[in-house]
N, C-alpha and C positions, 0 to 999 in steps of 0.2 A: 544090900545087893547092889552091886555096881552098875553105874548108868550105862545103858546101851543105845547108841545112836540109831535112828531108823533110816538114815541116809542110804542111798542105793549103793555108794561105795563100801559102807561096813556091811551092808547085807551080803555083798559079794564075797567079803573077806570072812563071814560068820561060817565057822566049821561045823556048827551043829546042824546046818541044813544041806540038803543034797543040792546037787547041780540044777535039777529040774525046778525044784523050790525057789533056789535063787533067782534063775532066769525068770520064773513066773512072777515072783514079787516084784524084781526089778522092772519088769515090763508094765506091771499095774502101777507102780509108783511114777514111772516116767510117763505114762498116760495121764495120771492126775495132775503132774506138774504141767503138762502141755494143755490139757482140756478142762482141768478143774475138777471139783466134785460139788456136791450139793451146798457145802458150807463154805467153800473157798474157790475163787476164780482161778483159772488157770493162765499160763503164760499167753497163749493165743487169744483168749478171751480178753486179757488185759491190754494186749497190743492193739486189737481192734477197737476196743473202747476208747483208749487214749488217742488212738488216730483220728477216730470220728469225732471225739470232743475237740481235738486241736483244729480239725478243718471246720467244724462249726464255729468254734471261737474265731478262727481267721476270717470267716465270712461275716461275723459281727463286728470284729475289731478292725478290719481293714477300711471301712469307710471313715471311722473315727480317726485312725492314724492317718489317713489321707488328708481329711479336712484340717487336722492339727498342723501337718507339716506344711501344707500349702498356705495356711494362715500365717506361718512364720517366715515365708518367703517375701523378699523385697521384689521390686519390679524387674530387677536386673535377673534375679533368680527365675522369676516367672518367664521370662523372655530367652533364658539360657537353656538349651535342651540338654545340656550336660548335667545340669543340676536337677535331680530328680527326687531324692529321697532325704538328702542331707544339705541344708541350706547353707550357704557360704557364712551366713551370719544370723543371729537371732534378730529377727525385724519386728519390734513391738508397735510399730507405727500403725499397723493395720488395725490392732486392737484399740488404739487410742482413737482412730477415726471411727471404728464401729461403735464404741461406747459412745462417742459424741453424737453421732447420726441418730442412735436409738434412744437418746436420752436416758441412759440405762438406770440412774438413780431414780427417777420418778417412774419409769416403766416398770421396773422389778417390783417396787411397793405396790402399784396398781395390779401387777399380775399376781402377787401373792394375795391381795385383797379379794380379787373376783374368783381366785380359786379357792382359797382356804374357807371362806364363808359358805358358799354353796357345798363344799365337801363336808363340813361339820354337820350342816343341815341334813345333808343326804344320808349321812352315817346314822344320824338320830331317828329320822323317819323311816328308813328302810329297815332299820332293826325293831322299831315298833310294828311296822306293818308284817315284818315276817314272823314276829311272835305272835300277833293275832292270828296269822293263817295257820300257825304250827300248833297252838295250844287250845284253840276253841273251835267248836263245831257250830255252824249256822247255816241257815237257808242260804241257797245259790253259791256257796263256798266254791265248789268246782267251777261254775260258770265265772265267777270273778277272777279265778286264777287263770282260767281260759282266756278271758279277755285281757288280762294283764300280759300274759305270753303273747297274744295276737298284737298287742300294742308295740310290743319289742320287735316283731317282724316286719311291721310296717317301715319302710325306709324313710327317714327324717326328711328327705327331698320332697317327699309327697305332702307332708304337713307343714313345711317351712312357710309357704305364702299365707295359709290361714292364721298361722301363729304370728307372723310378722304384721300382718294387718291388724289383728287383736292387739298387739303390743302397742302398734302406732296409735291406735284409737284410744287407748288406757295411758298414753304418754309413758310407757315403760321402756321404749328403746333408749339406749344410752344409760340405763340405770342399772344399779346392782340388784334391783327387785326383778329385773328380768330373768335373773338366774336363780334368785333366792326362791321366788314363789313356785316355780316348777319343782324345785328341790323339797320344798315343804309339803308340796301336794304329791310327793312320790313320782313325778315325772321329770327328774334330772337326767343328766347324761348317763345311760345305761342303768337307770334304777332298778329295772327289772331283774337283771343279773344279782345286784346286791340283794333284793328282796329274797331272792331265791336262795341266796348263800345263808343268810340269816334264818330262812325258813328251815333249812336242812339242818342247820346247827341246833336250832331250838327243839326240833322234832328227836334228835338223838338225846336230849336230856332226860333223865329219869322224871317221871310224871310225880313220883313220890315228893320230890323236892317242892314242887308246886302245891301240892296237896297239903304237905306240912306246913307251908306258910299260909294257906289259906285256914287251916285249924288254928293257927296262932292268932288270927283275927286279921291278917293283912288282906287288904283289898287287892283289885286287880292291877291298879297302878302301882301299888306297894310291892306286890309280888314280881311285877316286871323290873322295878327299880332294885329291889333287894336281891332278887334270884336270877333274873334275866341278863342284866346290864353287867354284874360281875363276871358272868359265864362268857360274855361275847369278846374276850380279849384277842383271841386269834383271829377270829372272823372280822373283828373291828378293825384290826390293823391291815388286813388284806383289802377291805373296802376302802379303807382311808387311802391306802397308797394307790389302789387302782382308780379310785375317783379322783384324787389329786392329779395323777397323770393324765386322765382322760380331759379333765377341765384345761389343764395347761396345754395340752396338745391341740386342743379343738381350736380351729381357726374359722371354719365356714360359719357355724352357728354362732360363734363369738362376734363375728363381723356383723351379723344380723342384729343380735341383741345389744351389742354395745354400741352400734352405729358405724357406719362407713363414710368416712369423709368423702370419698369419690362419689356417692349418691346424694351428697347434700345432706346427710342425716349424722354427722359426727358427734358422738359423745364426749364426755370428759374422761372416760375410762378407756384403757387400751391394755394389752398385753404385750409380752416380749415377742410371740410369734406373729402377732399382727403388725409389730413395727418391722419385723424381718420381711413381711410381705411387701411393705412399703418401703423397704430398704433403698432401692435404686432411686425411687422418686425423692425421699429424704435426702439422700447423699448428694444429689444435684442441687438441693436447695441449700444445704450447709456448705457445700464445697461446689461453688459454680464452676463451671468450665473455664479454665484459664490455659496459659501457655505453659505452665507446669505441669507436667505430664505425671509428677508423683502425687498430686492431687486429685487424679482422676479414679473412678472406681475401677478395681480390678478382681480378678479371681481371689487373690489373697485377702482383700478387704471382705469379700462377700463370705468366704470361709470362716474368717474371724468373727463376723456377726452370727453365723450358724452356730459355731462353738459356744459363743456367748450365751445363745438361746437354750442350749442343752446342757450346759455346765451346771446350773442349779439342780436339775433332775439328777445327774451323776453324782454330785456331792450328797444329795438326799439318799440315793440308793446305797452309796458306800457307807453312810452313816447307819442305815437302818437294814442293812442286808441280812443280818442274822435274824433279826425279828422277822423280816419278810419272808425269808426261806422257811423258818419254823411254821409261819402262820399259813402258808401255802401247803406245806405238808400236813397241817392238822385239819384244814378245810378241804384238802383234796382237789384244789384247783390246779389244772393243767392246760397247756396250749395258749398261755397270755403271754 
């Protein structure tokens, strides 16, 4: 049997159908082309979706593009109103000055240190707590979960002073222990959300897997390590990435826990974003005010420091974006 195309043009030329049937079929196909069907999107839907995505992408990318272009401008380009989007030349001195002021080599190593260690501890502890809530029944389970969620509702600004006083008395201010101990106790940054993620994931796992492990003689810890841990792949990636980003971006609590030099309680640890907050003061120290206007802080230098602070996160996202999207899709997290 010869191949017959189902396009509108060939339907109109089909002599086996009446004019009324041709017009009716052509209208129906034209309507599906425009508005789509249950299995395929139409032209209007695609135009709306791509327009919306383009607008959202522009809103997110415009600040990054503006910061990058501004960071590549020399002082003459910044003062020249005719130069807006395309610099007259690629000016890298802004990045050289920003890297020097932020002491980037030492600062980035300390940032990864105070970010990765609490993140790993948080993933481990939150998975363990979520497993316990999901797989076991015990007294006051509902009350404990309610208190856990209630602790998340309380703004951190309310508890910051008692925590700061406690850490000062225990000589933890300026030490990595001020971040590691809360993570070990399940009270790290946004730990409640991560516990609920693991709790929901373990609840969805078949009970028969854990029962089979117990029949084979595995204890509670062995069951968690052999059955639970291998199954937390997608949830673990989501928790790790979100925890890493939140520890990286946190400046208020980090300045309390790691010490603030302005308050006379400076520690040996710092982060890239804390150095960015102190950028202007540090710039005046490294580059004292002289007659040379090119060694004074300007918008281009500040934007270069900002781009340096977010560059590691952008690189990590581009490297792990496939795993991240797959993990978010499996765990059902939205709005973050």
